[in-house]
All heavy atoms as TSV, in Angstrom:
chain	resi	resn	atom	element	x	y	z
A	1	MET	N	N	34.335	97.811	-120.250
A	1	MET	CA	C	34.494	96.817	-119.198
A	1	MET	C	C	33.303	95.857	-119.216
A	1	MET	O	O	33.032	95.170	-118.258
A	1	MET	CB	C	34.601	97.523	-117.848
A	1	MET	CG	C	35.128	96.640	-116.769
A	1	MET	SD	S	35.659	97.573	-115.341
A	1	MET	CE	C	34.402	97.133	-114.195
A	2	SER	N	N	32.589	95.760	-120.299
A	2	SER	CA	C	31.385	94.949	-120.339
A	2	SER	C	C	31.670	93.449	-120.362
A	2	SER	O	O	30.892	92.678	-119.830
A	2	SER	CB	C	30.540	95.337	-121.543
A	2	SER	OG	O	31.277	95.113	-122.728
A	3	ASN	N	N	32.782	93.016	-120.969
A	3	ASN	CA	C	33.089	91.586	-121.049
A	3	ASN	C	C	34.171	91.147	-120.079
A	3	ASN	O	O	34.644	90.033	-120.154
A	3	ASN	CB	C	33.495	91.212	-122.475
A	3	ASN	CG	C	32.317	91.278	-123.413
A	3	ASN	OD1	O	31.181	91.092	-122.998
A	3	ASN	ND2	N	32.589	91.552	-124.673
A	4	ILE	N	N	34.572	92.009	-119.176
A	4	ILE	CA	C	35.608	91.666	-118.211
A	4	ILE	C	C	34.932	91.205	-116.925
A	4	ILE	O	O	34.056	91.876	-116.389
A	4	ILE	CB	C	36.517	92.873	-117.933
A	4	ILE	CG1	C	37.237	93.273	-119.216
A	4	ILE	CG2	C	37.516	92.554	-116.839
A	4	ILE	CD1	C	38.034	94.539	-119.094
A	5	HIS	N	N	35.327	90.042	-116.447
A	5	HIS	CA	C	34.775	89.498	-115.210
A	5	HIS	C	C	35.832	89.615	-114.122
A	5	HIS	O	O	36.950	89.152	-114.284
A	5	HIS	CB	C	34.360	88.039	-115.405
A	5	HIS	CG	C	33.315	87.874	-116.447
A	5	HIS	ND1	N	31.989	88.163	-116.226
A	5	HIS	CD2	C	33.400	87.480	-117.736
A	5	HIS	CE1	C	31.297	87.943	-117.318
A	5	HIS	NE2	N	32.131	87.531	-118.262
A	6	LEU	N	N	35.458	90.238	-113.021
A	6	LEU	CA	C	36.384	90.447	-111.915
A	6	LEU	C	C	36.031	89.518	-110.767
A	6	LEU	O	O	34.872	89.183	-110.548
A	6	LEU	CB	C	36.327	91.905	-111.443
A	6	LEU	CG	C	36.691	92.954	-112.487
A	6	LEU	CD1	C	36.426	94.343	-111.942
A	6	LEU	CD2	C	38.133	92.818	-112.902
A	7	ARG	N	N	37.066	89.106	-110.023
A	7	ARG	CA	C	36.886	88.182	-108.912
A	7	ARG	C	C	37.832	88.596	-107.806
A	7	ARG	O	O	38.936	89.034	-108.047
A	7	ARG	CB	C	37.207	86.777	-109.399
A	7	ARG	CG	C	37.040	85.665	-108.426
A	7	ARG	CD	C	35.640	85.346	-108.062
A	7	ARG	NE	N	34.920	84.725	-109.154
A	7	ARG	CZ	C	33.644	84.447	-109.100
A	7	ARG	NH1	N	32.958	84.722	-108.029
A	7	ARG	NH2	N	33.029	83.904	-110.108
A	8	CYS	N	N	37.389	88.438	-106.560
A	8	CYS	CA	C	38.237	88.754	-105.411
A	8	CYS	C	C	39.173	87.575	-105.136
A	8	CYS	O	O	38.710	86.447	-104.959
A	8	CYS	CB	C	37.369	89.033	-104.181
A	8	CYS	SG	S	38.346	89.356	-102.700
A	9	PRO	N	N	40.476	87.809	-105.080
A	9	PRO	CA	C	41.404	86.705	-104.817
A	9	PRO	C	C	41.401	86.244	-103.358
A	9	PRO	O	O	41.876	85.169	-103.042
A	9	PRO	CB	C	42.763	87.292	-105.190
A	9	PRO	CG	C	42.593	88.753	-104.992
A	9	PRO	CD	C	41.159	89.063	-105.330
A	10	LYS	N	N	40.828	87.049	-102.460
A	10	LYS	CA	C	40.837	86.706	-101.036
A	10	LYS	C	C	39.587	85.931	-100.625
A	10	LYS	O	O	39.674	84.845	-100.068
A	10	LYS	CB	C	40.977	87.981	-100.205
A	10	LYS	CG	C	41.165	87.736	-98.745
A	10	LYS	CD	C	41.454	89.030	-98.021
A	10	LYS	CE	C	41.658	88.783	-96.544
A	10	LYS	NZ	N	41.923	90.025	-95.825
A	11	CYS	N	N	38.392	86.498	-100.910
A	11	CYS	CA	C	37.151	85.841	-100.471
A	11	CYS	C	C	36.372	85.225	-101.629
A	11	CYS	O	O	35.313	84.643	-101.410
A	11	CYS	CB	C	36.261	86.824	-99.709
A	11	CYS	SG	S	35.480	88.075	-100.735
A	12	HIS	N	N	36.887	85.359	-102.857
A	12	HIS	CA	C	36.308	84.765	-104.062
A	12	HIS	C	C	34.973	85.377	-104.453
A	12	HIS	O	O	34.229	84.792	-105.219
A	12	HIS	CB	C	36.179	83.245	-103.929
A	12	HIS	CG	C	37.392	82.602	-103.366
A	12	HIS	ND1	N	38.593	82.577	-104.028
A	12	HIS	CD2	C	37.617	82.006	-102.169
A	12	HIS	CE1	C	39.490	81.966	-103.282
A	12	HIS	NE2	N	38.937	81.619	-102.139
A	13	GLY	N	N	34.645	86.534	-103.913
A	13	GLY	CA	C	33.410	87.210	-104.265
A	13	GLY	C	C	33.496	87.841	-105.649
A	13	GLY	O	O	34.574	88.048	-106.195
A	14	SER	N	N	32.348	88.160	-106.205
A	14	SER	CA	C	32.324	88.804	-107.515
A	14	SER	C	C	31.584	90.138	-107.477
A	14	SER	O	O	31.323	90.726	-108.513
A	14	SER	CB	C	31.674	87.868	-108.536
A	14	SER	OG	O	30.342	87.582	-108.146
A	15	GLN	N	N	31.253	90.613	-106.296
A	15	GLN	CA	C	30.589	91.908	-106.165
A	15	GLN	C	C	31.623	92.948	-105.750
A	15	GLN	O	O	32.419	92.722	-104.848
A	15	GLN	CB	C	29.465	91.829	-105.136
A	15	GLN	CG	C	28.366	90.878	-105.550
A	15	GLN	CD	C	27.254	90.852	-104.532
A	15	GLN	OE1	O	27.016	91.836	-103.834
A	15	GLN	NE2	N	26.577	89.733	-104.425
A	16	TYR	N	N	31.580	94.079	-106.427
A	16	TYR	CA	C	32.593	95.091	-106.185
A	16	TYR	C	C	32.017	96.476	-106.403
A	16	TYR	O	O	30.940	96.644	-106.964
A	16	TYR	CB	C	33.800	94.881	-107.108
A	16	TYR	CG	C	33.448	94.866	-108.578
A	16	TYR	CD1	C	33.476	96.032	-109.325
A	16	TYR	CD2	C	33.086	93.684	-109.209
A	16	TYR	CE1	C	33.155	96.030	-110.668
A	16	TYR	CE2	C	32.765	93.664	-110.549
A	16	TYR	CZ	C	32.800	94.845	-111.274
A	16	TYR	OH	O	32.481	94.832	-112.604
A	17	ARG	N	N	32.754	97.465	-105.933
A	17	ARG	CA	C	32.417	98.856	-106.199
A	17	ARG	C	C	33.582	99.463	-106.964
A	17	ARG	O	O	34.727	99.027	-106.853
A	17	ARG	CB	C	32.156	99.628	-104.916
A	17	ARG	CG	C	33.369	99.802	-104.053
A	17	ARG	CD	C	33.130	100.840	-102.959
A	17	ARG	NE	N	34.319	100.999	-102.149
A	17	ARG	CZ	C	35.378	101.731	-102.495
A	17	ARG	NH1	N	35.407	102.359	-103.636
A	17	ARG	NH2	N	36.421	101.824	-101.703
A	18	VAL	N	N	33.279	100.463	-107.760
A	18	VAL	CA	C	34.294	101.109	-108.575
A	18	VAL	C	C	34.397	102.570	-108.154
A	18	VAL	O	O	33.383	103.239	-107.958
A	18	VAL	CB	C	33.925	101.016	-110.074
A	18	VAL	CG1	C	34.941	101.743	-110.925
A	18	VAL	CG2	C	33.803	99.572	-110.497
A	19	SER	N	N	35.617	103.032	-107.976
A	19	SER	CA	C	35.854	104.417	-107.613
A	19	SER	C	C	37.065	104.930	-108.380
A	19	SER	O	O	38.077	104.231	-108.491
A	19	SER	CB	C	36.114	104.544	-106.115
A	19	SER	OG	O	36.527	105.862	-105.791
A	20	HIS	N	N	36.967	106.141	-108.908
A	20	HIS	CA	C	38.117	106.709	-109.609
A	20	HIS	C	C	39.243	107.041	-108.637
A	20	HIS	O	O	40.382	107.196	-109.047
A	20	HIS	CB	C	37.712	107.930	-110.434
A	20	HIS	CG	C	37.272	109.096	-109.629
A	20	HIS	ND1	N	35.987	109.242	-109.178
A	20	HIS	CD2	C	37.959	110.171	-109.168
A	20	HIS	CE1	C	35.891	110.356	-108.495
A	20	HIS	NE2	N	37.064	110.943	-108.460
A	21	PHE	N	N	38.968	107.106	-107.344
A	21	PHE	CA	C	40.004	107.335	-106.339
A	21	PHE	C	C	40.870	106.090	-106.126
A	21	PHE	O	O	41.990	106.190	-105.631
A	21	PHE	CB	C	39.398	107.757	-105.002
A	21	PHE	CG	C	38.704	109.085	-105.053
A	21	PHE	CD1	C	37.332	109.166	-104.969
A	21	PHE	CD2	C	39.434	110.257	-105.199
A	21	PHE	CE1	C	36.686	110.383	-105.015
A	21	PHE	CE2	C	38.805	111.490	-105.246
A	21	PHE	CZ	C	37.423	111.559	-105.160
A	22	ASP	N	N	40.340	104.913	-106.469
A	22	ASP	CA	C	41.068	103.660	-106.273
A	22	ASP	C	C	41.835	103.207	-107.508
A	22	ASP	O	O	42.458	102.150	-107.495
A	22	ASP	CB	C	40.099	102.549	-105.853
A	22	ASP	CG	C	39.498	102.797	-104.490
A	22	ASP	OD1	O	40.197	103.361	-103.626
A	22	ASP	OD2	O	38.326	102.429	-104.279
A	23	VAL	N	N	41.808	103.965	-108.586
A	23	VAL	CA	C	42.516	103.588	-109.804
A	23	VAL	C	C	44.016	103.765	-109.592
A	23	VAL	O	O	44.478	104.854	-109.230
A	23	VAL	CB	C	42.039	104.425	-111.007
A	23	VAL	CG1	C	42.882	104.123	-112.245
A	23	VAL	CG2	C	40.576	104.155	-111.288
A	24	THR	N	N	44.756	102.678	-109.765
A	24	THR	CA	C	46.212	102.691	-109.661
A	24	THR	C	C	46.767	101.838	-110.792
A	24	THR	O	O	46.015	101.255	-111.579
A	24	THR	CB	C	46.699	102.121	-108.315
A	24	THR	OG1	O	46.277	100.758	-108.211
A	24	THR	CG2	C	46.171	102.917	-107.138
A	25	GLU	N	N	48.075	101.713	-110.844
A	25	GLU	CA	C	48.690	100.867	-111.866
A	25	GLU	C	C	48.308	99.394	-111.661
A	25	GLU	O	O	48.102	98.662	-112.613
A	25	GLU	CB	C	50.213	101.026	-111.818
A	25	GLU	CG	C	50.934	100.339	-112.953
A	25	GLU	CD	C	52.420	100.628	-112.925
A	25	GLU	OE1	O	52.786	101.795	-112.720
A	25	GLU	OE2	O	53.193	99.673	-113.116
A	26	THR	N	N	48.219	98.957	-110.407
A	26	THR	CA	C	47.851	97.573	-110.123
A	26	THR	C	C	46.341	97.353	-110.102
A	26	THR	O	O	45.889	96.226	-110.126
A	26	THR	CB	C	48.434	97.123	-108.761
A	26	THR	OG1	O	47.960	98.011	-107.749
A	26	THR	CG2	C	49.945	97.120	-108.798
A	27	ASN	N	N	45.560	98.432	-110.046
A	27	ASN	CA	C	44.096	98.345	-110.033
A	27	ASN	C	C	43.543	99.301	-111.100
A	27	ASN	O	O	42.975	100.344	-110.781
A	27	ASN	CB	C	43.570	98.708	-108.637
A	27	ASN	CG	C	42.088	98.479	-108.506
A	27	ASN	OD1	O	41.458	97.861	-109.346
A	27	ASN	ND2	N	41.506	98.994	-107.441
A	28	PRO	N	N	43.701	98.948	-112.383
A	28	PRO	CA	C	43.326	99.881	-113.447
A	28	PRO	C	C	41.833	100.167	-113.539
A	28	PRO	O	O	41.429	101.184	-114.095
A	28	PRO	CB	C	43.829	99.196	-114.719
A	28	PRO	CG	C	43.902	97.754	-114.369
A	28	PRO	CD	C	44.229	97.701	-112.903
A	29	TYR	N	N	40.992	99.294	-112.997
A	29	TYR	CA	C	39.544	99.501	-113.052
A	29	TYR	C	C	39.015	100.226	-111.813
A	29	TYR	O	O	37.873	100.642	-111.795
A	29	TYR	CB	C	38.821	98.163	-113.202
A	29	TYR	CG	C	39.286	97.395	-114.411
A	29	TYR	CD1	C	40.045	96.244	-114.265
A	29	TYR	CD2	C	38.973	97.822	-115.691
A	29	TYR	CE1	C	40.486	95.549	-115.370
A	29	TYR	CE2	C	39.410	97.137	-116.797
A	29	TYR	CZ	C	40.173	95.998	-116.632
A	29	TYR	OH	O	40.601	95.312	-117.735
A	30	GLY	N	N	39.833	100.345	-110.783
A	30	GLY	CA	C	39.392	100.996	-109.544
A	30	GLY	C	C	38.359	100.176	-108.809
A	30	GLY	O	O	37.527	100.720	-108.090
A	31	ALA	N	N	38.391	98.848	-108.961
A	31	ALA	CA	C	37.386	97.962	-108.375
A	31	ALA	C	C	37.903	97.334	-107.093
A	31	ALA	O	O	39.008	96.808	-107.046
A	31	ALA	CB	C	37.021	96.866	-109.369
A	32	LYS	N	N	37.067	97.392	-106.035
A	32	LYS	CA	C	37.378	96.750	-104.761
A	32	LYS	C	C	36.196	95.898	-104.332
A	32	LYS	O	O	35.039	96.263	-104.544
A	32	LYS	CB	C	37.672	97.783	-103.678
A	32	LYS	CG	C	39.026	98.422	-103.821
A	32	LYS	CD	C	39.395	99.161	-102.572
A	32	LYS	CE	C	40.809	99.674	-102.652
A	32	LYS	NZ	N	41.217	100.327	-101.425
A	33	CYS	N	N	36.496	94.771	-103.700
A	33	CYS	CA	C	35.481	93.843	-103.201
A	33	CYS	C	C	34.626	94.553	-102.151
A	33	CYS	O	O	35.154	95.234	-101.271
A	33	CYS	CB	C	36.158	92.629	-102.604
A	33	CYS	SG	S	35.029	91.430	-101.863
A	34	ILE	N	N	33.310	94.369	-102.210
A	34	ILE	CA	C	32.442	95.025	-101.230
A	34	ILE	C	C	32.469	94.313	-99.877
A	34	ILE	O	O	32.046	94.871	-98.886
A	34	ILE	CB	C	30.989	95.134	-101.728
A	34	ILE	CG1	C	30.366	93.759	-101.916
A	34	ILE	CG2	C	30.915	95.961	-102.993
A	34	ILE	CD1	C	28.871	93.784	-102.155
A	35	PHE	N	N	32.983	93.090	-99.838
A	35	PHE	CA	C	33.006	92.330	-98.591
A	35	PHE	C	C	34.287	92.541	-97.801
A	35	PHE	O	O	34.249	92.844	-96.617
A	35	PHE	CB	C	32.810	90.841	-98.876
A	35	PHE	CG	C	31.543	90.547	-99.603
A	35	PHE	CD1	C	31.567	90.118	-100.919
A	35	PHE	CD2	C	30.313	90.714	-99.000
A	35	PHE	CE1	C	30.395	89.856	-101.600
A	35	PHE	CE2	C	29.138	90.464	-99.669
A	35	PHE	CZ	C	29.174	90.032	-100.980
A	36	CYS	N	N	35.437	92.381	-98.459
A	36	CYS	CA	C	36.706	92.454	-97.723
A	36	CYS	C	C	37.607	93.593	-98.177
A	36	CYS	O	O	38.723	93.722	-97.684
A	36	CYS	CB	C	37.440	91.117	-97.830
A	36	CYS	SG	S	37.952	90.703	-99.502
A	37	LYS	N	N	37.155	94.414	-99.121
A	37	LYS	CA	C	37.872	95.606	-99.604
A	37	LYS	C	C	39.200	95.287	-100.285
A	37	LYS	O	O	40.084	96.127	-100.382
A	37	LYS	CB	C	38.130	96.613	-98.463
A	37	LYS	CG	C	36.918	96.961	-97.650
A	37	LYS	CD	C	35.861	97.637	-98.470
A	37	LYS	CE	C	34.714	98.128	-97.616
A	37	LYS	NZ	N	33.553	97.286	-97.615
A	38	THR	N	N	39.350	94.061	-100.787
A	38	THR	CA	C	40.542	93.669	-101.522
A	38	THR	C	C	40.397	94.105	-102.979
A	38	THR	O	O	39.302	94.125	-103.521
A	38	THR	CB	C	40.721	92.137	-101.457
A	38	THR	OG1	O	40.804	91.749	-100.085
A	38	THR	CG2	C	41.973	91.687	-102.180
A	39	VAL	N	N	41.511	94.436	-103.616
A	39	VAL	CA	C	41.496	94.822	-105.023
A	39	VAL	C	C	41.083	93.620	-105.862
A	39	VAL	O	O	41.613	92.519	-105.704
A	39	VAL	CB	C	42.893	95.327	-105.447
A	39	VAL	CG1	C	42.966	95.550	-106.940
A	39	VAL	CG2	C	43.237	96.594	-104.697
A	40	MET	N	N	40.117	93.826	-106.751
A	40	MET	CA	C	39.618	92.766	-107.614
A	40	MET	C	C	40.622	92.475	-108.728
A	40	MET	O	O	41.376	93.354	-109.141
A	40	MET	CB	C	38.289	93.176	-108.232
A	40	MET	CG	C	37.214	93.514	-107.225
A	40	MET	SD	S	36.649	92.122	-106.268
A	40	MET	CE	C	35.516	91.374	-107.404
A	41	VAL	N	N	40.634	91.240	-109.201
A	41	VAL	CA	C	41.496	90.853	-110.309
A	41	VAL	C	C	40.635	90.272	-111.416
A	41	VAL	O	O	39.528	89.794	-111.180
A	41	VAL	CB	C	42.569	89.823	-109.872
A	41	VAL	CG1	C	43.523	90.428	-108.865
A	41	VAL	CG2	C	41.940	88.567	-109.320
A	42	THR	N	N	41.152	90.306	-112.629
A	42	THR	CA	C	40.429	89.733	-113.757
A	42	THR	C	C	40.540	88.215	-113.718
A	42	THR	O	O	41.424	87.659	-113.067
A	42	THR	CB	C	40.984	90.246	-115.096
A	42	THR	OG1	O	42.367	89.944	-115.156
A	42	THR	CG2	C	40.784	91.737	-115.243
A	43	ASN	N	N	39.647	87.545	-114.415
A	43	ASN	CA	C	39.640	86.085	-114.396
A	43	ASN	C	C	40.903	85.487	-114.995
A	43	ASN	O	O	41.248	84.360	-114.689
A	43	ASN	CB	C	38.409	85.547	-115.126
A	43	ASN	CG	C	37.205	85.481	-114.227
A	43	ASN	OD1	O	37.312	85.580	-113.018
A	43	ASN	ND2	N	36.041	85.327	-114.817
A	44	GLU	N	N	41.622	86.234	-115.845
A	44	GLU	CA	C	42.881	85.702	-116.380
A	44	GLU	C	C	43.911	85.553	-115.268
A	44	GLU	O	O	44.710	84.637	-115.279
A	44	GLU	CB	C	43.470	86.622	-117.454
A	44	GLU	CG	C	42.596	86.841	-118.656
A	44	GLU	CD	C	41.723	88.062	-118.506
A	44	GLU	OE1	O	42.217	89.123	-118.082
A	44	GLU	OE2	O	40.523	87.952	-118.781
A	45	ARG	N	N	43.887	86.473	-114.296
A	45	ARG	CA	C	44.839	86.430	-113.183
A	45	ARG	C	C	44.319	85.609	-112.016
A	45	ARG	O	O	45.045	85.343	-111.069
A	45	ARG	CB	C	45.155	87.849	-112.723
A	45	ARG	CG	C	45.939	88.616	-113.758
A	45	ARG	CD	C	46.167	90.056	-113.394
A	45	ARG	NE	N	46.512	90.247	-112.001
A	45	ARG	CZ	C	46.406	91.404	-111.384
A	45	ARG	NH1	N	45.948	92.456	-112.021
A	45	ARG	NH2	N	46.720	91.521	-110.126
A	46	TYR	N	N	43.065	85.224	-112.049
A	46	TYR	CA	C	42.446	84.455	-110.960
A	46	TYR	C	C	42.498	82.986	-111.340
A	46	TYR	O	O	41.824	82.540	-112.239
A	46	TYR	CB	C	40.995	84.913	-110.784
A	46	TYR	CG	C	40.264	84.241	-109.654
A	46	TYR	CD1	C	40.409	84.703	-108.355
A	46	TYR	CD2	C	39.425	83.169	-109.882
A	46	TYR	CE1	C	39.730	84.110	-107.315
A	46	TYR	CE2	C	38.743	82.563	-108.844
A	46	TYR	CZ	C	38.902	83.042	-107.578
A	46	TYR	OH	O	38.225	82.446	-106.543
A	47	ASN	N	N	43.345	82.230	-110.687
A	47	ASN	CA	C	43.458	80.813	-111.018
A	47	ASN	C	C	43.448	79.986	-109.740
A	47	ASN	O	O	43.327	80.502	-108.645
A	47	ASN	CB	C	44.724	80.556	-111.845
A	47	ASN	CG	C	45.972	80.988	-111.111
A	47	ASN	OD1	O	46.015	80.996	-109.889
A	47	ASN	ND2	N	46.992	81.344	-111.854
A	48	LEU	N	N	43.585	78.700	-109.888
A	48	LEU	CA	C	43.524	77.817	-108.722
A	48	LEU	C	C	44.669	78.049	-107.746
A	48	LEU	O	O	44.547	77.741	-106.569
A	48	LEU	CB	C	43.508	76.360	-109.175
A	48	LEU	CG	C	42.243	75.940	-109.912
A	48	LEU	CD1	C	42.382	74.505	-110.404
A	48	LEU	CD2	C	41.022	76.079	-109.029
A	49	ALA	N	N	45.765	78.612	-108.213
A	49	ALA	CA	C	46.898	78.868	-107.315
A	49	ALA	C	C	46.578	79.957	-106.299
A	49	ALA	O	O	47.140	79.971	-105.212
A	49	ALA	CB	C	48.118	79.258	-108.129
A	50	THR	N	N	45.661	80.873	-106.632
A	50	THR	CA	C	45.333	81.955	-105.703
A	50	THR	C	C	44.190	81.583	-104.770
A	50	THR	O	O	43.917	82.307	-103.828
A	50	THR	CB	C	44.934	83.226	-106.468
A	50	THR	OG1	O	43.766	82.961	-107.240
A	50	THR	CG2	C	46.055	83.715	-107.354
A	51	MET	N	N	43.528	80.478	-105.034
A	51	MET	CA	C	42.377	80.106	-104.221
A	51	MET	C	C	42.821	79.480	-102.904
A	51	MET	O	O	43.799	78.748	-102.851
A	51	MET	CB	C	41.492	79.115	-104.975
A	51	MET	CG	C	40.797	79.731	-106.162
A	51	MET	SD	S	39.781	78.570	-107.032
A	51	MET	CE	C	38.546	78.203	-105.817
A	52	HIS	N	N	42.088	79.765	-101.863
A	52	HIS	CA	C	42.339	79.154	-100.570
A	52	HIS	C	C	41.638	77.800	-100.541
A	52	HIS	O	O	40.548	77.652	-101.083
A	52	HIS	CB	C	41.799	80.040	-99.448
A	52	HIS	CG	C	42.398	81.399	-99.440
A	52	HIS	ND1	N	43.696	81.640	-99.063
A	52	HIS	CD2	C	41.901	82.603	-99.796
A	52	HIS	CE1	C	43.955	82.916	-99.155
A	52	HIS	NE2	N	42.887	83.526	-99.610
A	53	PRO	N	N	42.223	76.794	-99.905
A	53	PRO	CA	C	41.555	75.496	-99.865
A	53	PRO	C	C	40.256	75.550	-99.062
A	53	PRO	O	O	40.170	76.232	-98.046
A	53	PRO	CB	C	42.583	74.584	-99.185
A	53	PRO	CG	C	43.489	75.505	-98.456
A	53	PRO	CD	C	43.490	76.811	-99.205
A	54	VAL	N	N	39.266	74.863	-99.554
A	54	VAL	CA	C	37.977	74.791	-98.876
A	54	VAL	C	C	37.984	73.555	-97.989
A	54	VAL	O	O	38.300	72.463	-98.449
A	54	VAL	CB	C	36.831	74.704	-99.903
A	54	VAL	CG1	C	35.496	74.572	-99.213
A	54	VAL	CG2	C	36.851	75.920	-100.810
A	55	PRO	N	N	37.680	73.705	-96.703
A	55	PRO	CA	C	37.706	72.539	-95.824
A	55	PRO	C	C	36.607	71.544	-96.196
A	55	PRO	O	O	35.533	71.925	-96.635
A	55	PRO	CB	C	37.463	73.124	-94.435
A	55	PRO	CG	C	36.813	74.430	-94.678
A	55	PRO	CD	C	37.296	74.921	-96.009
A	56	PHE	N	N	36.905	70.279	-96.017
A	56	PHE	CA	C	35.948	69.223	-96.309
A	56	PHE	C	C	34.926	69.153	-95.179
A	56	PHE	O	O	35.286	69.028	-94.012
A	56	PHE	CB	C	36.669	67.875	-96.447
A	56	PHE	CG	C	35.728	66.728	-96.656
A	56	PHE	CD1	C	35.091	66.558	-97.865
A	56	PHE	CD2	C	35.475	65.829	-95.640
A	56	PHE	CE1	C	34.217	65.502	-98.061
A	56	PHE	CE2	C	34.606	64.780	-95.824
A	56	PHE	CZ	C	33.977	64.608	-97.040
A	57	VAL	N	N	33.672	69.255	-95.540
A	57	VAL	CA	C	32.583	69.170	-94.557
A	57	VAL	C	C	31.705	67.993	-94.977
A	57	VAL	O	O	31.165	67.979	-96.069
A	57	VAL	CB	C	31.758	70.475	-94.505
A	57	VAL	CG1	C	30.625	70.325	-93.514
A	57	VAL	CG2	C	32.653	71.644	-94.137
A	58	ARG	N	N	31.572	67.044	-94.087
A	58	ARG	CA	C	30.767	65.853	-94.391
A	58	ARG	C	C	29.301	66.164	-94.190
A	58	ARG	O	O	28.928	66.836	-93.221
A	58	ARG	CB	C	31.199	64.707	-93.490
A	58	ARG	CG	C	30.763	63.357	-94.011
A	58	ARG	CD	C	31.325	62.281	-93.165
A	58	ARG	NE	N	30.354	62.060	-92.095
A	58	ARG	CZ	C	30.517	61.240	-91.076
A	58	ARG	NH1	N	31.650	60.586	-90.965
A	58	ARG	NH2	N	29.616	61.097	-90.167
A	59	ASN	N	N	28.499	65.720	-95.088
A	59	ASN	CA	C	27.057	65.905	-95.002
A	59	ASN	C	C	26.502	64.895	-93.995
A	59	ASN	O	O	26.507	63.705	-94.235
A	59	ASN	CB	C	26.408	65.733	-96.370
A	59	ASN	CG	C	24.938	66.091	-96.342
A	59	ASN	OD1	O	24.464	66.649	-95.368
A	59	ASN	ND2	N	24.252	65.802	-97.424
A	60	ILE	N	N	26.021	65.375	-92.858
A	60	ILE	CA	C	25.491	64.488	-91.815
A	60	ILE	C	C	23.977	64.486	-91.932
A	60	ILE	O	O	23.334	65.526	-91.861
A	60	ILE	CB	C	25.925	64.955	-90.417
A	60	ILE	CG1	C	27.463	64.922	-90.325
A	60	ILE	CG2	C	25.289	64.106	-89.338
A	60	ILE	CD1	C	28.003	65.466	-89.035
A	61	THR	N	N	23.449	63.318	-92.120
A	61	THR	CA	C	21.993	63.160	-92.209
A	61	THR	C	C	21.488	62.370	-91.012
A	61	THR	O	O	22.278	61.892	-90.197
A	61	THR	CB	C	21.597	62.445	-93.523
A	61	THR	OG1	O	22.192	61.137	-93.510
A	61	THR	CG2	C	22.078	63.213	-94.738
A	62	ALA	N	N	20.192	62.200	-90.936
A	62	ALA	CA	C	19.595	61.472	-89.826
A	62	ALA	C	C	20.084	60.017	-89.778
A	62	ALA	O	O	20.134	59.407	-88.712
A	62	ALA	CB	C	18.071	61.515	-89.927
A	63	SER	N	N	20.452	59.440	-90.909
A	63	SER	CA	C	20.920	58.052	-90.933
A	63	SER	C	C	22.281	57.909	-90.271
A	63	SER	O	O	22.669	56.815	-89.875
A	63	SER	CB	C	20.958	57.526	-92.372
A	63	SER	OG	O	21.897	58.262	-93.120
A	64	HIS	N	N	23.059	58.997	-90.151
A	64	HIS	CA	C	24.370	58.949	-89.527
A	64	HIS	C	C	24.310	59.087	-88.003
A	64	HIS	O	O	25.274	58.846	-87.307
A	64	HIS	CB	C	25.275	60.050	-90.068
A	64	HIS	CG	C	25.688	59.828	-91.477
A	64	HIS	ND1	N	25.039	60.401	-92.532
A	64	HIS	CD2	C	26.679	59.080	-92.018
A	64	HIS	CE1	C	25.623	60.032	-93.654
A	64	HIS	NE2	N	26.622	59.216	-93.363
A	65	ILE	N	N	23.183	59.490	-87.481
A	65	ILE	CA	C	23.038	59.702	-86.044
A	65	ILE	C	C	22.567	58.403	-85.395
A	65	ILE	O	O	21.589	57.823	-85.800
A	65	ILE	CB	C	22.053	60.847	-85.749
A	65	ILE	CG1	C	22.550	62.130	-86.394
A	65	ILE	CG2	C	21.860	61.019	-84.245
A	65	ILE	CD1	C	21.589	63.270	-86.324
A	66	ALA	N	N	23.291	57.929	-84.395
A	66	ALA	CA	C	22.949	56.659	-83.753
A	66	ALA	C	C	22.152	56.876	-82.486
A	66	ALA	O	O	22.285	57.783	-81.776
A	66	ALA	CB	C	24.202	55.876	-83.437
């Protein structure tokens, strides 16, 4: 599993824990996100279609304040 990169499809995190108790047909590595406990997916299955839209936040600086 040295060249496999896993990503959380829910929160987009890349930190996970591995447990042999979590190994299933859909989770062959037994990896779950440490933040939201969602099953991690490989980067081949992680694409823009699974990503949640990021809201647009305008950068407000002192010049924008009247």
